[in-house]
C-alpha positions as CSV (number, residue, x, y, z in Angstrom):
1,M,178.4,125.0,54.9
2,G,175.1,126.1,56.4
3,M,176.6,129.4,57.5
4,I,178.2,130.0,54.1
5,N,174.9,129.4,52.4
6,K,173.1,131.7,54.9
7,L,175.6,134.6,55.1
8,C,177.3,134.7,51.7
9,D,176.2,135.6,48.3
10,R,179.4,134.4,46.5
11,A,181.6,131.3,47.1
12,I,184.9,130.2,45.7
13,L,186.1,126.6,45.7
14,F,189.9,126.0,45.7
15,E,191.7,122.7,45.0
16,K,195.5,122.7,45.6
17,G,195.6,126.5,45.5
18,R,193.7,126.6,42.2
19,I,190.2,128.0,41.7
20,I,188.1,125.3,40.3
21,K,184.6,126.8,40.8
22,E,183.1,130.2,41.9
23,G,179.7,131.7,42.0
24,H,176.6,131.7,44.2
25,P,176.9,129.3,47.2
26,Q,173.9,127.3,46.0
27,S,175.9,126.2,43.0
28,V,179.3,126.0,44.5
29,I,178.4,124.0,47.7
30,P,176.7,121.1,45.8
31,Y,179.7,120.8,43.5
32,Y,181.9,120.7,46.5
33,L,179.8,118.0,48.2
34,E,179.7,116.0,45.0
35,T,183.5,116.1,44.2
36,A,185.4,116.6,47.5
37,G,186.9,113.3,48.8
38,E,188.3,110.1,47.4
39,K,187.1,109.8,43.8
40,F,186.7,106.0,44.0
41,G,184.1,106.6,46.8
42,I,181.9,109.0,44.8
43,A,179.1,108.1,42.5
44,L,176.1,110.0,41.0
45,L,172.6,108.9,39.9
46,E,170.5,111.4,37.9
47,Q,167.0,111.3,36.5
48,Q,164.6,114.1,35.3
49,G,166.5,116.8,37.1
50,L,166.8,114.7,40.3
51,R,170.4,114.1,41.4
52,V,171.5,111.6,44.1
53,V,175.1,111.7,45.0
54,F,176.9,109.2,47.2
55,N,180.2,110.6,48.5
56,N,182.2,108.4,50.8
57,G,179.3,107.5,53.2
58,R,177.3,110.6,52.7
59,L,174.1,110.9,50.6
60,S,173.1,114.2,49.0
61,I,169.8,114.9,47.1
62,A,169.1,117.8,44.8
63,Y,166.5,118.8,42.2
64,T,167.4,121.2,39.4
65,Q,170.3,122.8,41.2
66,N,168.1,123.2,44.4
67,F,169.3,121.1,47.4
68,I,166.7,118.8,48.9
69,S,169.1,117.6,51.6
70,S,171.0,120.1,53.6
71,F,174.8,120.3,53.5
72,V,174.9,117.5,56.2
73,G,173.1,115.2,53.8
74,G,172.3,111.7,54.9
75,Y,174.5,109.2,56.7
76,C,174.3,106.0,58.7
77,A,175.3,106.3,62.4
78,S,176.6,103.3,64.5
79,F,176.4,103.3,68.2
80,D,179.3,101.7,70.1
81,N,177.9,100.4,73.4
82,L,181.3,99.9,74.8
83,L,182.6,103.4,74.0
84,K,179.2,105.0,74.2
85,I,179.7,107.1,71.0
86,H,178.1,107.4,67.6
87,S,180.3,106.7,64.6
88,P,179.1,108.1,61.2
89,S,179.4,106.2,58.0
90,T,181.6,109.0,56.7
91,N,184.4,107.7,58.9
92,L,184.8,104.5,56.8
93,F,186.9,104.0,53.6
94,W,184.4,103.7,50.8
95,K,184.6,102.3,47.3
96,I,182.0,102.2,44.6
97,K,181.5,98.5,43.8
98,S,178.9,98.9,41.1
99,I,177.2,101.7,39.2
100,L,174.4,101.4,36.6
101,A,172.0,104.0,35.2
102,S,169.6,103.6,38.0
103,E,171.5,101.9,40.8
104,L,174.8,102.1,42.6
105,I,176.4,99.9,45.3
106,A,179.1,101.2,47.7
107,E,181.1,99.3,50.2
108,G,182.6,100.8,53.4
109,K,185.6,99.3,55.2
110,S,187.4,100.1,58.5
111,S,190.5,100.9,56.5
112,E,191.6,100.8,52.9
113,D,192.7,97.2,53.3
114,G,190.2,96.4,56.1
115,V,187.2,94.1,56.2
116,P,183.8,95.4,54.8
117,L,181.7,96.9,57.6
118,Q,178.8,98.6,55.7
119,Y,177.1,98.3,52.4
120,F,174.9,101.0,50.6
121,R,172.6,100.1,47.8
122,I,170.9,103.1,46.1
123,N,168.3,102.7,43.4
124,L,166.7,105.6,41.6
125,Q,163.9,104.9,39.3
126,D,160.7,106.7,38.4
127,N,161.6,109.4,40.9
128,I,161.6,106.8,43.7
129,L,164.8,106.5,45.7
130,D,165.2,103.1,47.3
131,L,167.9,102.9,50.0
132,T,169.2,99.8,51.6
133,I,172.0,99.8,54.2
134,R,173.6,96.6,55.5
135,N,176.0,96.3,58.4
136,F,178.6,93.6,58.9
137,E,180.2,94.7,62.1
138,I,180.9,92.0,64.8
139,P,179.6,92.2,67.3
140,P,176.5,93.9,65.8
141,K,176.0,97.5,66.7
142,Q,172.9,99.7,66.8
143,H,172.5,101.5,63.6
144,N,170.2,104.3,62.3
145,F,170.1,106.5,59.2
146,N,169.7,110.3,59.4
147,L,168.7,112.4,56.4
148,F,169.0,116.2,56.9
149,L,166.6,118.2,54.7
150,V,166.8,121.9,54.0
151,A,164.7,124.1,56.4
152,N,162.4,125.2,53.5
153,Y,160.5,121.9,54.2
154,D,158.3,123.3,56.9
155,R,155.3,120.9,56.9
156,W,154.6,117.3,57.4
157,I,151.6,115.1,56.8
158,L,150.4,111.6,57.7
159,A,147.3,109.7,56.7
160,D,145.4,110.8,59.8
161,K,146.9,114.2,60.7
162,E,149.3,116.9,59.5
163,G,151.3,119.8,61.0
164,C,154.1,122.4,60.8
165,F,157.7,122.0,61.9
166,P,158.3,124.3,64.9
167,E,160.9,127.0,65.0
168,F,164.5,126.0,65.7
169,S,164.8,126.3,69.5
170,H,168.4,125.3,70.3
171,R,171.8,125.8,68.9
172,T,173.0,122.2,68.6
173,N,170.4,119.9,70.3
174,W,167.8,118.1,68.2
175,H,164.1,118.7,69.0
176,D,161.9,115.6,68.9
177,F,158.3,116.7,68.6
178,G,156.6,113.3,69.2
179,L,156.0,111.6,65.8
180,N,157.1,107.9,65.9
181,L,155.9,106.0,62.8
182,S,155.9,102.3,62.6
183,S,156.5,100.4,59.4
184,S,154.1,100.8,56.5
185,R,153.3,104.3,57.7
186,K,153.9,107.0,55.1
187,L,155.4,110.4,56.0
188,G,155.0,113.4,53.7
189,I,157.3,116.4,53.9
190,F,156.5,119.5,51.8
191,T,156.8,123.3,51.7
192,G,154.0,125.6,52.4
193,S,155.3,128.3,50.1
194,E,155.7,128.5,46.3
195,N,159.2,127.2,45.5
196,L,161.0,124.7,43.4
197,L,161.4,121.9,46.0
198,P,159.4,118.8,45.4
199,A,157.3,117.1,48.1
200,L,158.7,114.0,49.6
201,I,157.1,110.8,50.8
202,F,159.1,108.6,53.2
203,E,158.3,104.9,54.0
204,A,160.3,102.6,56.3
205,K,160.1,99.3,54.4
206,A,161.1,96.7,57.0
207,E,158.4,95.6,59.5
208,D,160.7,96.2,62.5
209,S,161.6,99.7,61.3
210,S,160.3,103.1,62.5
211,L,160.6,106.7,61.4
212,K,160.9,109.8,63.5
213,I,161.3,113.5,62.6
214,F,163.3,116.1,64.4
215,N,164.4,119.7,64.1
216,S,168.2,120.1,64.2
217,G,169.8,122.9,66.2
218,Y,169.7,126.4,64.5
219,D,173.4,126.1,63.6
220,Q,172.5,123.3,61.2
221,E,169.0,124.5,60.6
222,S,167.7,121.2,59.1
223,R,164.7,118.9,59.2
224,I,165.9,115.4,60.1
225,I,164.3,112.1,59.0
226,H,165.5,109.5,61.4
227,L,165.2,105.8,60.5
228,S,165.9,103.1,63.1
229,S,165.3,99.3,63.3
230,S,165.4,96.6,65.9
231,N,167.3,94.5,63.3
232,S,170.9,95.6,63.7
233,R,172.0,94.2,60.3
234,E,169.8,96.2,57.8
235,L,168.1,99.5,57.3
236,S,165.7,100.1,54.4
237,L,164.1,103.4,53.4
238,N,161.9,104.4,50.4
239,I,161.8,108.0,49.3
240,R,159.2,109.0,46.7
241,V,159.9,112.4,45.1
242,C,156.8,114.1,43.9
243,L,157.7,116.6,41.3
244,E,154.0,117.7,41.0
245,K,152.2,118.7,44.2
246,E,149.0,117.3,42.8
247,D,150.5,113.8,42.8
248,F,151.6,114.3,46.4
249,D,148.1,115.4,47.4
250,N,146.4,112.6,45.5
251,F,148.7,110.1,47.1
252,F,147.7,111.2,50.6
253,I,144.1,111.3,49.7
254,Q,144.3,107.6,48.8
255,E,146.5,107.0,51.8
256,Q,143.9,108.5,54.0
257,K,141.2,106.3,52.5
258,F,143.5,103.3,52.9
259,W,144.3,104.3,56.4
260,L,140.7,104.7,57.3
261,I,140.0,101.2,56.0
262,Q,143.0,99.9,57.8
263,Q,141.9,101.7,61.0
264,Q,138.4,100.2,60.7
265,E,139.9,96.8,60.1
266,E,142.3,97.3,63.0
267,E,139.4,98.5,65.2
268,R,137.3,95.5,64.0
269,L,140.2,93.2,64.8
270,A,140.7,95.0,68.1
271,R,137.0,94.7,68.9
272,E,137.1,91.1,68.0
273,E,140.2,90.5,70.1
274,A,138.7,92.5,72.9
275,E,135.5,90.5,72.6
276,R,137.5,87.3,72.4
277,I,139.3,88.3,75.6
278,R,136.1,89.5,77.2
279,Q,134.4,86.3,76.3
280,I,137.3,84.3,77.7
281,E,137.2,86.4,80.8
282,E,133.4,86.1,80.9
283,D,133.6,82.3,80.4
284,R,136.3,82.2,83.1
285,R,134.1,84.4,85.4
286,I,131.0,82.2,84.7
287,E,133.0,79.1,85.3
288,E,134.4,80.5,88.6
289,E,131.0,81.6,89.6
290,R,129.5,78.2,88.7
291,L,132.2,76.5,90.7
292,A,131.7,78.9,93.6
293,R,128.0,78.5,93.4
294,E,128.3,74.7,93.3
295,E,130.6,74.9,96.3
296,A,128.2,77.3,98.1
297,E,125.3,75.0,97.2
298,R,127.2,72.0,98.4
299,Q,128.0,73.7,101.7
300,E,124.5,75.1,101.9
301,H,123.1,71.6,101.2
302,A,125.3,70.1,103.8
303,T,124.4,72.8,106.3
304,R,120.7,72.4,105.3
305,E,120.9,68.6,105.7
306,L,122.4,69.1,109.1
307,Y,119.8,71.7,110.0
308,L,116.9,69.5,108.7
309,R,118.2,66.4,110.6
310,S,118.1,68.5,113.8
311,H,114.8,70.3,113.1
312,I,112.6,67.4,111.8
313,I,110.8,64.7,113.7
314,S,108.8,62.0,112.0
315,R,107.0,58.8,112.5
316,G,105.1,56.7,109.9
317,D,103.6,59.0,107.3
318,C,103.8,62.1,109.5
319,R,106.6,64.7,109.7
320,L,107.0,67.9,111.6
321,F,109.5,70.6,110.5
322,V,110.6,73.5,112.7
323,D,110.9,76.3,110.1
324,K,113.0,78.9,111.9
325,D,113.4,80.9,108.7
326,N,109.6,81.6,108.5
327,S,108.9,81.3,112.3
328,C,106.4,78.4,112.1
329,L,105.9,74.7,112.6
330,R,105.1,72.9,109.3
331,V,103.3,69.6,109.2
332,Y,103.6,67.0,106.3
333,F,101.7,63.9,105.6
334,K,103.1,61.5,103.0
335,D,105.6,64.2,102.0
336,K,102.8,66.7,101.2
337,E,102.5,69.8,103.4
338,I,99.1,70.1,104.9
339,T,99.8,73.3,106.9
340,S,99.6,76.8,105.4
341,E,102.2,79.5,105.9
342,G,101.3,79.9,109.6
343,G,101.6,76.2,110.4
344,I,101.1,75.5,114.1
345,N,101.5,78.7,116.1
346,S,100.5,80.5,119.3
347,I,99.4,84.0,120.1
348,F,100.6,85.0,123.6
349,P,100.3,88.0,123.7
350,S,102.2,88.9,120.5
351,K,101.1,87.7,117.1
352,H,102.2,84.1,116.2
353,L,105.7,83.0,116.8
354,I,107.4,86.0,115.2
355,G,109.9,88.0,117.1
356,Y,111.3,85.1,119.1
357,Y,114.8,83.6,119.3
358,W,114.4,80.0,118.3
359,H,116.3,77.0,119.7
360,A,115.5,73.4,118.8
361,E,116.8,70.3,120.5
362,K,116.0,67.0,119.0
363,L,115.6,64.3,121.7
364,D,114.8,61.4,119.4
365,Q,113.7,60.6,115.9
366,D,110.1,61.4,117.0
367,E,110.5,63.9,119.8
368,L,111.8,67.5,119.9
369,L,112.0,70.4,122.4
370,L,111.6,73.9,121.1
371,S,112.3,77.0,123.1
372,L,111.2,80.5,122.0
373,E,112.5,83.5,123.8
374,S,111.6,87.2,123.5
375,D,112.3,90.1,125.7
376,S,109.3,89.5,128.0
377,L,108.6,85.8,128.0
378,K,109.8,82.3,126.9
379,Q,107.8,79.5,125.4
380,F,108.7,75.8,125.8
381,W,107.2,73.4,123.3
382,R,107.5,69.6,123.6
383,L,106.4,67.9,120.4
384,K,106.3,64.1,120.1
385,F,104.8,61.5,117.8
386,Q,103.4,59.0,120.2
387,Q,102.0,56.8,117.5
388,D,102.3,56.7,113.7
389,N,99.4,59.2,113.4
390,I,99.4,61.2,116.6
391,L,101.4,64.3,117.4
392,T,101.2,65.5,121.0
393,I,101.9,69.1,121.9
394,K,102.7,70.5,125.3
395,I,103.4,74.2,125.8
396,A,104.5,76.0,128.9
397,I,105.4,79.7,129.3
398,E,107.7,81.6,131.5
399,I,107.4,85.3,132.1
400,K,109.8,87.7,133.7
401,N,107.3,90.2,135.1
402,E,103.6,90.2,135.7
403,I,101.7,90.9,132.5
404,P,98.0,91.2,131.6
405,V,96.7,88.4,129.5
406,V,93.2,88.6,128.0
407,N,93.6,86.5,124.8
408,R,95.9,83.6,124.1
409,F,95.4,81.1,121.4
410,I,96.9,77.9,120.0
411,R,96.2,77.7,116.3
412,L,96.5,75.2,113.5
413,E,96.5,76.7,110.0
414,L,95.8,74.2,107.2
415,I,95.9,74.7,103.4
416,N,92.7,75.8,101.9
417,S,92.1,72.4,100.3
418,Y,90.6,71.6,103.8
419,D,87.0,72.8,103.2
420,L,85.1,70.7,105.7
421,W,85.0,71.1,109.5
422,E,83.3,69.1,112.2
423,T,82.7,69.2,116.0
424,P,81.0,66.6,118.2
425,Y,77.7,68.6,117.8
426,E,77.8,70.1,114.3
427,K,79.6,70.2,111.0
428,G,79.8,72.4,107.9
429,L,82.0,74.1,105.3
430,F,84.8,76.6,106.0
431,S,83.3,79.9,104.8
432,D,85.0,82.5,102.7
433,A,81.7,84.4,102.0
434,E,82.6,87.5,104.1
435,Y,86.0,88.6,105.5
436,I,86.3,90.9,108.4
437,N,89.9,91.9,109.1
438,D,91.1,89.0,107.0
439,I,89.0,86.6,108.9
440,S,85.9,84.7,107.7
441,P,84.5,83.1,110.9
442,V,82.2,80.1,111.2
443,R,79.5,80.6,113.8
444,L,79.4,77.6,116.1
445,K,76.3,76.7,118.1
446,D,78.6,75.5,120.9
447,V,82.2,76.8,121.1
448,R,83.0,74.7,124.2
449,V,84.3,71.7,122.4
450,C,87.6,70.0,122.8
451,Q,87.8,68.4,119.4
452,V,87.5,69.9,115.9
453,A,88.1,67.9,112.7
454,A,89.0,69.2,109.3
455,A,88.9,67.3,106.0
456,S,89.0,67.9,102.2
457,S,85.9,67.0,100.2
458,N,88.0,65.5,97.4
459,K,89.8,63.1,99.9
460,E,93.2,64.3,98.6
461,F,94.4,65.1,102.1
462,P,93.9,63.2,105.4
463,R,91.2,64.0,107.9
464,I,92.8,65.9,110.8
465,I,91.5,66.0,114.4
466,F,92.8,68.8,116.6
467,E,92.1,68.1,120.3
468,V,92.6,69.7,123.7
469,L,93.6,67.4,126.5
470,G,93.2,68.0,130.2
471,K,90.7,70.8,131.3
472,E,88.6,70.7,128.2
473,E,85.8,72.8,129.7
474,Q,88.1,75.8,130.1
475,Y,88.7,76.2,126.3
476,A,86.6,77.7,123.5
477,A,87.1,76.6,119.9
478,G,87.3,78.7,116.8
479,V,86.8,77.7,113.1
480,F,87.5,80.2,110.3
481,R,89.1,81.0,107.0
482,Q,92.1,83.4,107.1
483,Q,93.2,85.5,104.2
484,Q,96.9,86.1,104.1
485,S,99.3,85.8,101.1
486,Q,97.4,82.5,100.7
487,E,94.0,81.4,102.1
488,A,94.1,79.1,105.1
489,S,91.6,77.0,106.9
490,C,92.1,77.5,110.6
491,I,91.2,75.8,113.9
492,S,92.0,77.5,117.2
493,F,91.6,76.9,120.9
494,C,91.5,79.7,123.5
495,P,91.4,79.2,127.2
496,I,88.5,80.9,129.0
497,L,90.2,83.2,131.6
498,P,88.0,85.4,133.8
499,W,88.8,89.1,133.7
500,S,89.6,89.0,137.3
501,N,92.4,86.5,136.5
502,K,93.8,88.5,133.6
503,L,97.1,89.4,135.4
504,L,99.5,86.5,135.0
505,P,102.2,86.6,137.7
506,A,105.9,86.1,136.9
507,G,107.1,82.5,136.7
508,K,106.3,79.4,134.7
509,H,102.8,78.4,133.7
510,D,101.2,75.6,131.7
511,F,99.8,77.1,128.5
512,F,98.4,74.2,126.4
513,E,98.2,70.5,126.1
514,G,96.7,68.8,123.1
515,R,97.3,66.6,120.1
516,I,96.7,66.3,116.4
517,I,95.4,63.0,115.0
518,F,96.2,62.3,111.3
519,D,94.1,60.3,108.9
520,S,91.6,59.3,111.5
521,Q,88.0,58.4,110.7
522,D,87.0,58.1,114.4
523,K,83.8,59.8,115.6
524,L,84.4,62.9,117.6
525,E,83.6,62.4,121.3
526,D,80.9,64.3,123.2
527,K,82.6,65.4,126.3
528,G,79.7,67.6,127.4
529,S,79.5,65.6,130.7
530,E,82.8,67.1,131.7
531,K,81.4,70.7,131.3
532,F,80.0,72.7,134.2
533,R,76.4,71.3,134.7
534,V,73.8,71.8,137.4
535,L,70.3,70.2,137.6
536,I,67.3,71.2,139.8
537,G,63.6,70.4,139.8
538,D,61.4,67.3,139.8
539,Q,59.7,65.1,137.3
540,S,57.3,67.8,136.1
541,L,59.6,70.7,135.8
542,R,63.4,70.4,135.5
543,F,66.0,73.1,134.9
544,S,69.6,72.2,134.0
545,F,72.5,74.6,133.6
546,N,75.3,73.9,131.2
547,S,78.2,76.3,131.0
548,G,76.2,79.5,130.5
549,R,73.0,78.2,129.0
550,G,69.9,77.1,130.9
551,N,67.6,74.3,129.6
552,I,63.9,73.9,130.5
553,V,62.3,70.5,130.4
554,W,58.5,70.1,131.0
555,K,57.2,66.6,131.6
556,G,60.1,65.1,129.6
557,K,59.7,67.6,126.7
558,T,62.6,70.0,126.1
559,L,61.1,73.4,125.6
560,S,64.3,75.6,125.3
561,S,66.6,75.6,122.3
562,G,69.9,77.1,121.2
563,L,71.3,79.2,124.0
564,G,68.2,78.4,126.2
565,V,68.1,80.7,129.2
566,Y,71.0,83.1,128.9
567,T,72.1,86.7,129.4
568,A,74.0,88.9,127.0
569,L,75.9,92.2,127.3
570,R,77.0,94.6,124.6
571,S,80.1,96.6,125.2
572,Q,81.9,98.7,122.5
573,N,79.4,97.2,119.9
574,I,80.6,93.6,120.7
575,W,78.2,91.1,122.2
576,Y,79.2,88.8,125.1
577,D,76.8,86.1,126.1
578,S,76.8,83.9,129.2
579,T,78.2,80.9,127.3
580,Q,81.5,82.7,127.0
581,A,82.0,83.0,130.8
582,A,83.8,80.7,133.2
583,W,81.2,79.3,135.7
584,R,81.3,77.8,139.2
585,Y,78.5,77.0,141.6
586,I,78.2,78.6,145.0
587,K,75.3,76.6,146.4
588,K,72.8,74.0,145.2
589,N,70.0,71.9,146.5
590,K,67.2,70.0,144.9
591,K,65.2,73.1,144.1
592,R,67.7,75.9,143.9
593,M,71.1,76.7,142.5
594,V,73.4,79.7,142.9
595,I,76.1,80.0,140.3
596,E,78.7,82.5,139.3
597,G,80.0,83.3,135.9
598,R,83.1,85.5,135.1
599,W,83.5,86.9,131.7
600,P,87.0,86.7,130.1
601,H,86.9,89.8,127.8
602,I,85.1,92.4,130.0
603,P,85.5,93.2,133.7
604,V,82.2,91.7,134.7
605,S,80.8,88.7,136.6
606,Q,77.2,87.6,137.3
607,I,75.6,85.5,140.0
608,W,72.5,83.6,138.9
609,D,70.0,82.5,141.6
610,L,67.6,80.0,140.0
611,E,64.8,78.3,142.0
612,V,62.0,76.0,141.0
613,I,59.4,77.6,143.3
614,S,56.5,75.4,142.2
615,D,55.5,72.6,139.9
616,D,55.2,75.2,137.1
617,S,57.4,78.2,137.9
618,I,61.1,79.1,138.0
619,H,62.3,82.2,139.6
620,W,65.4,83.8,138.0
621,K,67.5,86.5,139.7
622,V,70.7,87.9,138.3
623,E,73.2,90.2,140.1
624,M,76.1,91.8,138.2
625,E,79.5,92.9,139.7
626,V,81.7,95.3,137.7
627,Y,85.4,95.2,138.6
628,S,86.7,98.1,136.5
629,Q,85.0,101.0,134.8
630,V,83.2,99.7,131.7
631,N,80.7,100.8,129.1
632,I,77.8,98.3,129.0
633,E,75.5,99.6,126.3
634,I,72.8,96.9,126.4
635,E,71.8,94.3,129.0
636,Q,69.6,91.4,128.1
637,A,67.9,88.5,129.8
638,S,66.6,86.0,127.3
639,I,65.0,82.6,126.6
640,M,65.5,80.8,123.3
641,L,62.6,78.3,122.7
642,I,62.0,75.6,120.2
643,N,60.4,76.8,116.9
644,E,57.3,74.6,117.4
645,Y,56.0,77.6,119.3
646,R,53.9,79.3,116.6
647,E,52.1,82.1,118.4
648,W,53.1,84.9,120.8
649,F,51.1,87.2,123.1
650,I,51.4,90.1,125.6
651,E,49.1,89.4,128.5
652,N,46.1,91.6,128.3
653,S,47.5,93.4,125.2
654,S,48.6,92.0,121.9
655,N,49.2,88.7,120.1
656,G,50.4,87.4,116.8
657,K,52.1,84.5,114.9
658,F,55.7,83.6,114.4
659,L,56.9,83.1,110.8
660,D,59.1,80.1,110.0
661,E,61.9,82.3,108.5
662,F,65.3,82.6,110.0
663,T,67.8,85.1,108.6
664,K,71.3,84.2,107.4
665,D,72.4,87.8,108.1
666,Y,73.2,89.3,111.4
667,D,70.3,91.7,111.0
668,I,67.2,90.1,112.6
669,L,65.1,93.3,112.8
670,P,62.8,92.1,109.9
671,F,62.0,89.1,112.1
672,R,61.2,91.0,115.2
673,Y,57.5,90.8,116.0
674,W,57.0,92.9,119.0
675,Y,59.1,95.4,121.0
676,G,58.0,97.8,123.7
677,L,57.1,98.4,127.3
678,V,55.6,95.4,129.1
679,G,55.1,96.5,132.6
680,K,53.8,93.8,134.9
681,N,52.4,91.9,131.9
682,G,54.4,89.0,130.8
683,L,55.7,87.9,127.3
684,G,54.1,84.6,126.3
685,V,54.3,81.9,123.6
686,T,52.0,79.0,122.7
687,G,52.1,76.1,120.3
688,N,50.2,73.0,119.3
689,S,50.5,70.3,122.0
690,L,52.9,72.5,123.9
691,P,52.5,74.2,127.3
692,K,52.1,78.0,127.3
693,I,55.2,79.8,128.6
694,I,55.0,83.3,130.2
695,F,58.2,85.2,131.0
696,T,57.6,88.0,133.4
697,N,59.9,90.8,134.6
698,T,59.5,91.4,138.3
699,M,61.7,94.5,138.3
700,C,60.0,96.5,135.6
701,E,61.4,99.8,136.6
702,Q,64.9,98.7,135.6
703,M,64.4,96.5,132.6
704,A,61.0,97.4,131.2
705,K,61.2,96.7,127.5
706,G,60.2,93.3,126.1
707,L,61.0,91.8,122.8
708,L,59.7,88.9,120.7
709,E,61.6,87.7,117.6
710,N,63.0,84.8,115.6
711,S,66.7,84.0,116.0
712,D,69.0,83.6,113.0
713,F,69.4,80.4,111.0
714,L,72.1,79.1,113.4
715,H,69.6,78.3,116.2
716,C,66.2,78.5,114.4
717,S,64.6,79.5,117.7
718,R,61.9,81.8,119.1
719,I,63.3,84.5,121.5
720,I,61.5,86.1,124.4
721,Q,63.6,88.7,126.0
722,Y,63.9,91.7,128.3
723,Q,66.5,94.3,127.7
724,K,67.8,97.6,129.1
725,Y,69.8,100.4,127.6
726,N,72.5,102.2,129.6
727,N,73.5,105.7,128.9
728,E,76.3,106.0,131.5
729,I,79.6,104.3,132.1
730,L,79.3,101.6,134.8
731,L,81.6,102.1,137.8
732,P,83.1,99.3,139.9
733,K,80.3,97.9,142.2
734,K,77.4,95.4,142.4
735,Y,74.3,96.0,140.3
736,S,70.8,94.4,140.3
737,Y,70.7,93.0,136.7
738,F,67.4,91.1,136.4
739,S,64.7,89.4,138.3
740,G,61.9,87.5,136.7
741,L,59.5,84.6,136.6
742,I,59.3,81.8,134.1
743,K,55.8,80.2,134.3
744,I,54.6,77.1,132.4
745,E,51.0,76.3,132.0
746,D,49.2,73.4,130.4
747,K,46.5,74.5,128.0
């Protein structure tokens, strides 16, 4: 039929050898399609120029003598799964069961007397063609409906997009170009050129139905509307015929609006669903993380409990914790930590306990061994609570190779609530007035103490006594505030090691033995008798030496003060006085002592030769030995005297009065009363009811400048002194340092 319509301009229809119609193919072919076949299977519905013909299982649609459907028309195809073939509805025996003005019903059977297999209901009203196809085959088969439209329909439109049908590309095969519409989606088909064909709107009515559009092969040259459904019993299709293009356009304008609203709603629902799923997933993730976190915390807690049990010792109110994570030993009293971030630590020679591998072995509830290992040395700590309030500390070191050791410290860092300190000889406040390299030191009159106490003025924390045991005279104490991430009140002890002993051989060595006493109000012990002391002289004039300071006693009255008779050296702008040296005596008798002091921080030693040569005179001679090249900028030989001495004089030259002012700064120049060349004259002082003291330099050519001044507030003393400036580096050898006479005269 398609070829007749394309190639011919005149057609003749015969029936039983008789011409029943002739004319143009467009008028003859519709007549043929409407009349050919069994008459009881043909019916017609017509409305406003729109003609719908059902002819024995085939549907034809025309408008005002113009075909809408092509010669193939529309039919239902059943797919036989067993035979793998499609069977069209035109193969059945059809009979019109009912026909009204706007509706017809047709029934198709397998044979004239067979059982009904298919049912067509066609309703045409208000230019809307409503088609329902029911299938009764047993077992059910897959069914679809195909409506072939004339090729003049060259465009399609949906609510969200539109396009053109492509060219026919194959002779017989159908061309699917990808539109698959679910139910409720409207498909518009129209022509782009001016002709008499109305626009069509297709809608699959059932929810489980879908529409697709194809091109046929170019033999049939048709547009195919394909309706399918997952329901094998029924197909339902609605075709709206728009006789006016404006109605068609308005319909899709409204459809587009509705589609946009629907899309927004679908997107909203999709977002809500996605959010619901995301929230479910998030809740699940959070719950899984919570459970994982609780399990991790439980395991961590169990591990931590095990770790704590093996790294804590305690007794009474006291507890010590080996904090490997922060490389320190923490101390607690009544469950409050009293140590700062550094805790108890050592410096040997690297800073604190950082950089070591830690291993703790708990021996008992109150005793623990701690080993610290680095590349070059090991430390062995034995920590034990001997009583409820006493923690003993023993430290040994083991080194692999000989190393130089100038400084080594044991340090206790307390929280800054500890603001009071005390030694057996003095007490005061931890100072934070001036920090130098994060340290605010307290100047002690006597650093050679074996006990230092710390307390808080508000009594919130217990009084602590840090004590050296064993060779107390070989240690120097330090008291200072330290500024780190938090401020700490610190007590340290440093062994006094002569420079000549700075090389520590490989092997194991004792490092420290001491103890910390908690919550003790005991008075600190004066262990000065254990220091290095030497005494010479008689009842009138006595001279005693005590670990680097000389003391002058005249007829029972102590005339010296502070550091007494002492020497001091300045190297690299740092002062080192004789109290910092380690001393031993070489010889001694009733009138004379020869003693040697070796400095720990500079390669120097001194030999003092002191002799009471008469009832009123002491001869003082000092020799210095340098072990290694060193820059000694200033050398001093000095006497600190009690501040009851009010006047000073230079024999045969000048005189004046001392003021009772003692600076709190390191600068004492404003309180220097005289400085210059003395020659053979002596420096002298006098005071009410006190003997006159004359200090004479007997080697003027080497130490010729004398000095008279007040000390600072720490000692509140008068100073008479000789000093010498060096402009050259001192080489290793022995040097004459000083020789002088101290003469005491009653007024």
